[in-house]
C-alpha positions in Angstrom: 0.0 0.0 0.0 3.0 2.3 0.5 1.7 4.2 3.5 5.2 5.2 4.6 6.1 6.9 1.3 3.1 9.2 1.8 4.0 10.6 5.2 3.7 14.4 5.1 1.3 14.4 2.2 -2.5 15.2 2.1 -4.3 11.9 1.6 -7.7 10.2 1.5 -8.1 7.1 3.7 -11.0 4.7 3.1 -12.0 2.4 5.9 -15.3 0.6 5.0 -18.0 3.2 4.9 -15.8 5.9 6.4 -13.5 8.2 4.4 -11.1 10.6 6.0 -8.9 13.3 4.5 -5.8 14.9 6.1 -2.0 15.0 6.4 -0.5 11.6 6.9 1.8 11.4 9.9 4.0 8.5 11.2 3.1 6.9 14.6 5.4 5.6 17.3 3.4 2.3 17.1 4.5 0.2 14.1 1.0 -1.1 13.3 -0.7 2.3 13.1 -0.4 5.7 11.5 -1.9 9.1 12.3 -3.9 11.5 10.2 -4.0 15.3 10.9 -7.5 16.3 10.1 -8.4 19.8 8.7 -10.1 20.6 12.1 -6.7 20.2 13.8 -7.5 16.9 15.5 -5.3 13.8 15.0 -6.8 10.3 14.6 -5.0 7.0 14.5 -5.7 4.0 12.2 -4.7 0.4 12.3 -2.8 -0.2 9.0 -4.6 -3.6 8.6 -8.0 -1.9 8.5 -7.3 0.5 5.7 -9.0 -0.5 2.5 -7.6 2.3 0.3 -5.1 5.1 0.6 -5.0 7.8 -2.1 -2.7 10.8 -2.3 -4.7 14.0 -2.9 -2.0 16.6 -2.7 1.8 16.3 -2.4 2.9 18.5 0.4 6.4 17.3 1.2 9.5 17.7 -0.9 11.6 14.6 -1.5 
Protein backbone atom coordinates (compact mmCIF):
# COMPACT_ATOMS: atom_id res chain seq x y z
CA UNK A 1 0.00 0.00 0.00
CA UNK A 2 2.99 2.30 0.49
CA UNK A 3 1.72 4.17 3.52
CA UNK A 4 5.23 5.18 4.62
CA UNK A 5 6.09 6.86 1.31
CA UNK A 6 3.10 9.20 1.75
CA UNK A 7 4.00 10.58 5.21
CA UNK A 8 3.69 14.37 5.10
CA UNK A 9 1.26 14.40 2.15
CA UNK A 10 -2.47 15.19 2.06
CA UNK A 11 -4.28 11.88 1.59
CA UNK A 12 -7.69 10.23 1.55
CA UNK A 13 -8.08 7.11 3.71
CA UNK A 14 -10.96 4.70 3.08
CA UNK A 15 -12.01 2.36 5.88
CA UNK A 16 -15.25 0.63 4.97
CA UNK A 17 -18.03 3.22 4.90
CA UNK A 18 -15.82 5.93 6.43
CA UNK A 19 -13.53 8.18 4.37
CA UNK A 20 -11.11 10.62 6.03
CA UNK A 21 -8.86 13.30 4.54
CA UNK A 22 -5.83 14.92 6.12
CA UNK A 23 -2.04 15.00 6.37
CA UNK A 24 -0.54 11.55 6.91
CA UNK A 25 1.77 11.35 9.94
CA UNK A 26 3.97 8.53 11.25
CA UNK A 27 3.11 6.91 14.57
CA UNK A 28 5.40 5.57 17.30
CA UNK A 29 3.39 2.32 17.07
CA UNK A 30 4.50 0.24 14.09
CA UNK A 31 1.00 -1.10 13.33
CA UNK A 32 -0.70 2.30 13.11
CA UNK A 33 -0.42 5.70 11.48
CA UNK A 34 -1.89 9.10 12.28
CA UNK A 35 -3.93 11.51 10.21
CA UNK A 36 -3.98 15.27 10.95
CA UNK A 37 -7.50 16.35 10.07
CA UNK A 38 -8.41 19.79 8.72
CA UNK A 39 -10.07 20.65 12.06
CA UNK A 40 -6.71 20.18 13.84
CA UNK A 41 -7.46 16.86 15.50
CA UNK A 42 -5.31 13.76 14.99
CA UNK A 43 -6.80 10.30 14.60
CA UNK A 44 -5.01 6.96 14.51
CA UNK A 45 -5.66 4.02 12.21
CA UNK A 46 -4.66 0.39 12.30
CA UNK A 47 -2.80 -0.23 9.03
CA UNK A 48 -4.57 -3.58 8.57
CA UNK A 49 -8.01 -1.92 8.54
CA UNK A 50 -7.27 0.53 5.71
CA UNK A 51 -8.98 -0.49 2.48
CA UNK A 52 -7.62 2.28 0.26
CA UNK A 53 -5.10 5.11 0.57
CA UNK A 54 -5.05 7.81 -2.12
CA UNK A 55 -2.71 10.82 -2.27
CA UNK A 56 -4.73 13.98 -2.87
CA UNK A 57 -1.97 16.59 -2.71
CA UNK A 58 1.79 16.29 -2.40
CA UNK A 59 2.94 18.55 0.45
CA UNK A 60 6.43 17.26 1.22
CA UNK A 61 9.54 17.73 -0.88
CA UNK A 62 11.62 14.63 -1.51
